[in-house]
C-alpha positions in Angstrom: -84.4 -13.8 59.5 -81.4 -15.8 60.9 -81.7 -18.1 63.8 -79.5 -15.7 65.8 -81.9 -12.8 65.3 -84.8 -15.1 66.1 -83.2 -16.2 69.4 -82.4 -12.5 70.3 -86.1 -11.6 70.1 -87.2 -10.1 73.4 -89.6 -11.7 75.7 -92.0 -8.7 75.4 -92.1 -9.0 71.7 -92.9 -12.7 72.0 -95.7 -11.9 74.4 -97.1 -9.4 71.9 -96.9 -12.0 69.2 -98.9 -14.5 71.3 -101.6 -11.9 72.1 -102.0 -10.9 68.4 -102.3 -14.5 67.4 -100.1 -14.0 64.3 -100.5 -16.7 61.7 -97.9 -18.8 59.8 -97.5 -22.3 58.5 -94.0 -22.9 59.7 -92.2 -23.5 63.0 -90.5 -21.2 65.4 -86.9 -21.7 66.7 -85.9 -20.6 70.1 -82.2 -21.0 70.5 -79.7 -19.3 72.8 -76.1 -20.0 73.6 -75.3 -21.8 76.9 -74.5 -18.7 78.8 -76.9 -17.2 81.5 -80.1 -18.8 82.6 -82.3 -15.8 82.7 -85.6 -15.7 80.9 -85.5 -12.0 80.1 -88.8 -10.5 79.2 -90.4 -14.0 79.2 -90.9 -13.6 83.0 -94.1 -11.8 82.3 -95.4 -14.9 80.6 -94.2 -17.4 83.2 -97.3 -16.9 85.3 -99.7 -17.4 82.4 -101.7 -20.6 82.8 -102.4 -20.9 79.1 -100.3 -19.7 76.2 -101.3 -20.1 72.5 -99.2 -18.9 69.6 -99.8 -19.2 65.9 -96.4 -18.5 64.4 -95.8 -15.8 61.8 -93.6 -15.8 58.7 -91.2 -13.7 60.8 -90.7 -16.6 63.1 -89.8 -19.1 60.4 -86.1 -19.1 60.9 -83.8 -22.1 60.2 -84.0 -24.9 57.8 -87.4 -26.4 56.7 -88.2 -29.5 58.6 -90.7 -32.4 58.5 -94.1 -30.9 59.0 -95.2 -34.0 60.9 -93.0 -32.9 63.7 -95.1 -30.5 65.9 -92.5 -30.0 68.7 -88.8 -30.7 68.4 -86.3 -30.2 71.2 -82.5 -30.6 70.8 -80.1 -30.5 73.8 -82.6 -28.3 75.7 -81.5 -26.9 79.1 -82.8 -24.4 81.5 -80.5 -22.8 84.1 -81.3 -20.7 87.1 -78.7 -18.6 89.0 -79.0 -19.1 92.8 -77.8 -16.2 94.9 -77.0 -16.6 98.6 -78.3 -13.1 99.4 -80.8 -10.9 97.4 -78.2 -8.1 97.3 -75.8 -10.4 95.4 -78.2 -10.2 92.4 -77.7 -6.5 92.1 -73.9 -6.8 92.7 -73.7 -9.3 89.9 -75.4 -6.9 87.5 -73.1 -4.1 88.5 -70.0 -6.2 88.1 -71.0 -7.1 84.5 -69.9 -10.7 84.9 -66.4 -9.8 86.0 -67.1 -11.9 89.0 -69.6 -14.7 89.6 -71.7 -14.4 92.8 -74.2 -17.1 91.9 -74.4 -20.9 91.9 -75.9 -22.4 88.7 -78.8 -24.7 89.0 -79.9 -26.7 86.0 -83.6 -27.5 86.3 -83.5 -29.3 82.9 -80.4 -30.2 80.8 -79.6 -32.2 77.7 -83.2 -33.2 76.8 -83.9 -34.3 73.2 -87.5 -34.9 72.2 -89.6 -35.1 69.0 -93.4 -35.0 69.1 -95.2 -35.9 65.9 -98.6 -34.8 64.7 -101.3 -36.8 66.4 -99.0 -38.3 69.0 -99.4 -38.1 72.7 -96.2 -38.1 74.9 -96.4 -38.5 78.6 -93.7 -37.1 80.9 -93.0 -39.0 84.1 -90.8 -38.2 87.0 -90.6 -37.6 90.8 -91.3 -34.1 92.3 -88.4 -31.8 91.3 -87.4 -33.9 88.3 -87.9 -30.9 85.9 -91.2 -31.9 84.3 -93.0 -28.6 84.7 -89.9 -26.6 83.6 -89.5 -28.7 80.5 -93.2 -28.2 79.6 -92.8 -24.4 80.0 -89.8 -24.4 77.8 -91.6 -26.5 75.1 -94.6 -24.3 75.3 -92.6 -21.1 74.8 -93.3 -19.6 78.2 -89.7 -20.0 79.3 -86.7 -19.5 77.0 -84.1 -22.3 77.1 -80.7 -21.4 78.5 -79.2 -23.7 75.9 -80.4 -25.8 73.0 -83.2 -25.4 70.5 -87.0 -25.8 70.5 -89.1 -25.8 67.3 -92.9 -25.6 67.4 -95.6 -25.8 64.7 -99.2 -24.6 64.9 -101.2 -23.2 67.8 -100.0 -24.4 71.2 -102.3 -24.2 74.2 -100.9 -25.0 77.6 -102.6 -25.8 80.9 -99.6 -25.5 83.2 -100.7 -24.0 86.5 -104.1 -24.3 88.1 -106.1 -21.1 87.6 -103.0 -19.0 86.7 -103.8 -16.4 84.1 -107.2 -15.8 85.8 -107.9 -12.4 87.4 -109.4 -13.2 90.8 -111.6 -10.1 90.8 -113.1 -10.8 87.3 -116.0 -13.1 86.9 -115.7 -16.4 85.2 -117.3 -15.0 82.1 -114.9 -12.1 81.9 -111.9 -14.4 82.4 -113.1 -16.6 79.5 -113.0 -13.7 77.1 -109.8 -12.3 78.6 -108.0 -15.6 78.2 -109.5 -16.0 74.7 -107.9 -12.7 73.7 -104.5 -13.8 75.1 -104.9 -17.1 73.2 -105.5 -15.1 70.0 -109.2 -15.9 69.6 -111.4 -13.0 68.3 -114.3 -12.0 70.6 -116.8 -12.7 67.9 -115.5 -16.3 67.5 -115.4 -16.8 71.3 -119.0 -15.6 71.6 -120.0 -18.5 69.4 -118.0 -20.9 71.6 -119.0 -19.5 75.0 -122.0 -21.8 75.5 -119.8 -24.8 74.9 -117.3 -23.5 77.4 -119.9 -22.8 80.1 -121.5 -26.2 79.5 -118.3 -28.1 79.8 -117.1 -26.2 82.9 -120.5 -26.8 84.5 -120.1 -24.4 87.3 -123.7 -22.9 87.1 -124.3 -19.4 88.2 -120.7 -19.1 89.4 -119.7 -18.3 85.8 -120.9 -14.7 86.6 -119.2 -14.5 90.0 -115.6 -13.5 90.8 -113.1 -16.2 90.4 -111.8 -15.6 93.9 -115.0 -17.3 95.2 -114.2 -20.5 93.2 -112.9 -23.7 94.7 -109.8 -25.3 93.2 -112.0 -27.8 91.3 -114.1 -25.0 89.8 -110.9 -23.2 88.6 -109.7 -26.4 87.0 -113.0 -26.8 85.2 -113.0 -23.4 83.8 -109.3 -23.4 82.8 -109.7 -26.8 81.0 -112.9 -25.7 79.2 -111.3 -22.5 77.9 -108.2 -24.2 76.6 -110.0 -27.0 74.7 -112.3 -24.4 73.2 -109.5 -22.8 71.2 -109.0 -26.1 69.3 -105.2 -26.2 69.5 -102.9 -28.1 67.3 -100.8 -29.0 70.4 -102.2 -29.2 73.9 -99.8 -29.2 76.9 -101.3 -30.5 80.1 -99.4 -30.3 83.5 -101.3 -32.2 86.3 -104.5 -30.3 85.6 -106.5 -33.5 86.3 -105.1 -33.8 89.8 -108.0 -31.8 91.2 -111.7 -31.9 90.7 -114.3 -34.6 91.3 -114.3 -38.0 89.6 -117.1 -37.0 87.2 -115.1 -34.0 86.0 -111.9 -36.1 85.6 -113.8 -38.7 83.6 -115.3 -36.0 81.3 -111.9 -34.5 80.8 -110.3 -37.8 79.9 -113.2 -38.6 77.5 -112.7 -35.2 75.8 -108.9 -35.7 75.6 -109.4 -39.0 73.9 -111.9 -37.6 71.4 -109.5 -34.7 70.6 -106.7 -37.3 70.2 -108.9 -39.3 67.7 -109.3 -36.0 65.8 -105.6 -35.6 65.4 -104.6 -33.6 68.5 -101.0 -33.6 69.5 -100.4 -33.7 73.2 -97.8 -33.4 75.9 -99.1 -34.7 79.2 -97.5 -34.7 82.7 -99.1 -36.7 85.5 -98.0 -38.7 88.5 -100.7 -41.2 87.6 -99.0 -44.0 85.7 -102.4 -45.4 84.7 -103.3 -42.1 82.9 -100.0 -41.9 81.1 -100.3 -45.5 79.9 -104.0 -45.1 78.9 -103.7 -41.8 77.0 -100.1 -41.6 75.7 -98.3 -43.4 72.9 -94.8 -42.7 74.2 -93.3 -41.7 77.4 -90.3 -39.7 78.7 -88.9 -40.4 82.2 -87.0 -37.5 83.8 -84.8 -37.6 86.9 -82.9 -34.5 88.2 -83.6 -32.7 85.0 -82.1 -35.3 82.7 -83.8 -37.8 80.4 -83.5 -41.4 81.6 -85.7 -43.2 79.1 -87.7 -42.5 76.0 -89.9 -45.2 74.5 -93.4 -46.6 74.5 -95.7 -45.5 77.3 -95.9 -49.0 78.8 -92.1 -49.3 79.0 -91.8 -45.7 80.3 -94.2 -46.5 83.1 -92.1 -49.6 84.1 -88.9 -47.5 84.2 -90.7 -44.8 86.3 -92.1 -47.3 88.8 -88.7 -49.0 89.1 -87.1 -45.6 89.7 -89.7 -44.8 92.4 -88.9 -48.2 94.1 -85.2 -47.6 94.1 -85.4 -44.0 95.4 -87.9 -45.0 98.1 -85.6 -47.7 99.3 -82.6 -45.5 99.3 -84.4 -42.6 101.0 -85.8 -44.7 103.8 -82.4 -46.4 104.5 -80.6 -43.1 104.5 -83.2 -41.6 106.8 -82.8 -44.5 109.2 -79.0 -44.1 109.2 -79.3 -40.3 109.7 -81.4 -40.9 112.7 -78.8 -43.2 114.1 -80.9 -46.3 113.7 -79.7 -49.6 112.3 -81.2 -50.7 109.0 -82.7 -53.6 110.9 -84.1 -53.6 114.4 -81.8 -55.1 117.0 -82.6 -56.8 120.3 -81.4 -53.6 122.1 -83.5 -51.3 120.1 -85.7 -49.4 122.5 -87.8 -47.8 119.7 -90.0 -51.0 119.3 -92.5 -52.4 121.8 -91.6 -55.9 122.9 -93.1 -58.4 125.3 -92.2 -62.0 126.3 -90.1 -63.9 128.9 -86.9 -63.3 126.8 -85.4 -66.8 126.8 -85.1 -66.5 123.0 -85.1 -63.0 121.5 -85.8 -61.5 118.1 -82.5 -60.0 117.2 -83.0 -58.7 113.7 -85.8 -58.3 111.1 -85.2 -57.5 107.4 -87.5 -57.0 104.5 -85.8 -58.6 101.4 -86.6 -58.6 97.7 -86.6 -61.8 95.6 -82.8 -61.6 95.2 -82.3 -61.5 99.0 -81.3 -57.8 99.0 -82.7 -55.4 101.7 -85.5 -53.2 100.3 -88.0 -50.7 101.6 -90.3 -50.7 98.5 -91.9 -53.5 96.6 -94.3 -53.7 93.7 -97.6 -55.5 93.8 -96.9 -59.0 92.6 -93.3 -59.1 93.7 -91.8 -62.0 95.6 -90.6 -60.7 99.0 -89.2 -62.2 102.2 -89.3 -61.4 105.8 -86.0 -62.5 107.3 -86.1 -62.9 111.1 -83.0 -63.7 113.2 -83.5 -65.1 116.7 -80.9 -65.7 119.4 -81.1 -68.1 122.3 -80.4 -66.6 125.8 -81.6 -69.7 127.8 -82.3 -73.0 126.0 -86.0 -74.0 125.8 -85.6 -77.3 123.9 -87.8 -78.3 121.0 -90.8 -76.5 119.6 -89.5 -73.1 118.6 -91.8 -71.2 116.2 -91.1 -67.9 114.5 -94.0 -65.7 113.2 -94.7 -62.4 111.5 -97.7 -60.1 111.0 -98.0 -57.3 108.4 -100.1 -54.3 109.6 -101.3 -51.3 107.7 -100.8 -47.7 108.7 -103.7 -47.7 111.2 -102.6 -51.0 112.8 -105.0 -53.5 111.2 -103.5 -57.0 110.9 -103.6 -58.0 107.3 -101.6 -61.2 106.9 -98.9 -63.3 108.5 -98.1 -66.9 109.5 -95.9 -69.0 111.8 -93.3 -71.6 111.0 -95.4 -73.9 113.3 -98.5 -73.5 111.1 -96.4 -74.0 108.0 -95.1 -77.2 109.6 -91.5 -76.1 109.2 -89.6 -77.3 112.3 -86.7 -75.1 113.6 -83.5 -76.4 115.1 -83.0 -76.6 118.8 -80.8 -73.7 119.9 -78.2 -73.7 122.6 -77.3 -70.7 124.7 -75.8 -67.9 122.5 -76.7 -69.7 119.3 -78.7 -67.9 116.6 -80.8 -68.8 113.5 -82.2 -66.8 110.6 -85.6 -67.8 109.2 -86.8 -66.4 105.9 -90.5 -66.4 105.2 -91.3 -65.9 101.4 -94.5 -64.8 99.9 -96.0 -62.9 97.0 -97.0 -59.3 97.8 -100.7 -58.8 97.1 -101.2 -55.7 99.3 -102.6 -52.5 98.0 -100.2 -49.5 97.6 -99.1 -47.7 100.8 -96.9 -48.1 103.9 -96.9 -51.2 106.0 -95.2 -52.4 109.2 -94.0 -55.8 110.3 -94.2 -57.3 113.8 -92.1 -60.4 114.6 -92.3 -63.0 117.4 -90.8 -66.2 118.6 -92.8 -68.8 120.6 -92.4 -72.3 122.0 -95.4 -74.4 120.9 -95.8 -78.1 120.4 -99.6 -78.7 120.5 -101.7 -78.0 117.4 -104.4 -76.3 119.5 -101.8 -73.9 120.9 -102.7 -75.0 124.4 -99.0 -75.0 125.5 -98.1 -71.8 123.6 -95.3 -69.8 125.4 -94.4 -66.3 124.1 -90.7 -65.9 124.3 -90.3 -62.5 122.5 -92.5 -60.2 120.3 -91.3 -57.0 118.7 -94.0 -54.7 117.2 -92.8 -52.3 114.5 -89.7 -54.3 113.8 -89.5 -53.4 110.1 -91.4 -51.3 107.5 -91.9 -51.2 103.8 -94.0 -49.5 101.1 -96.0 -51.2 98.3 -96.0 -49.6 94.8 -99.0 -50.3 92.8 -99.1 -52.2 89.5 -100.9 -50.2 86.8 -102.0 -53.5 85.2 -103.7 -54.8 88.4 -105.2 -52.1 90.6 -106.1 -53.2 94.2 -109.2 -51.4 95.6 -109.2 -53.1 99.0 -106.7 -54.0 101.7 -105.2 -56.8 99.6 -106.0 -58.9 96.6 -107.2 -62.4 96.9 -106.9 -64.2 93.5 -110.3 -65.1 92.1 -111.1 -67.5 89.2 -113.8 -66.2 86.9 -116.0 -68.5 84.8 -118.9 -67.6 82.6 -121.6 -70.3 82.1 -124.8 -70.2 80.0 -123.8 -67.1 78.1 -126.5 -65.4 76.0 -126.7 -66.8 72.5 -125.2 -70.2 73.4 -127.3 -73.3 72.9 -127.3 -76.3 75.2 -125.8 -79.5 73.8 -128.2 -82.1 72.4 
């Protein structure tokens, strides 16, 4: 059969092939011309949470390829037509494309990817980057609007939590229903059922309707069913984002064991640690396009860098949209301030190590708090500028003063200003933080003559992005030296 006839195969026929579990040693080619974006009869499969297909001789179109390639994608794109009004969809069908009433939206476009046997590839990207759409295309649930996808062997996909389950059926009934969809004979599934029930570990709920399950219980059952079919390729989309820690650990252990046994896997997660720990390679997506393909460690670095840049840009744009300056000014009424006002905090910036304004920093980055103060009435010597970093609930975490750092500031005349940069290494855990800045006049080390000139709470904000190589479990990380003495097996000198 030619590739054209293969690509013209209807979605309903593909659905029937998947349910029959037709066997074959070769790959399947799904290729269409870059015209419309509709999925045709594949819509009936779009809601399936797990799809498995063993490909028939009938599907073996196109040239023979390297059998070590389990999934191959070339210039893959998925387009959706967006209509302003529902009635426009009907009008478009009646006009037979003589006039276009829709706006094309490419969820994924121009993606190339090869996944070899026994390889695990992680897909990283922000929400809306096209990760789930790409997985559905690679799994055969969605037909690409352009490009070509080749698959080999049985493909099982965990794409949407609990989808494919009938809410009124019991867990046991859903196990056998999904097994039949995945092409597993009932007799064979009977032999595997005890393993499925044991792994899911939902007790008597296995004989209760799925509509009574929690999200974690649905995830347990879905994962147990799909690993029981022993797929050649397993596609996982954020299935481990729910469930308790024990279940997640058990799933990760099973995935590693299956990988050691030669499982090929495509894995989507927002957890950079999981991608780096499980996967050999990584693909970073942004706005439906591939930004980077390489080792999982390098892919994680590119992804975290992308998160940092987008976070900074989004926060700055939001501040501008709300009519706020990027930095707090002396006339900003949005911050609480106290002090006699002879010298005022005029501006506060969060800077990266290059001195550029930023709103997102990685753990371990060098960052600076730049504080500009302006003299209204001269106060003579003893100016000191300070800052405090607070977490989201207002707990003071760190800070210092130029007085404590023994860094004297110049005497300012009326109208004169000075900018002070305080540089430090970020050792905070991930999350949002606020900065409060103040200027004092103080000359005695016991602070007995301390005079508060101006203090501005909430003068700046930033977010910390975690480092996968150095998780921080508490408010911040204090470096600790570790030394082992008198280790077992060592003998004392002499």
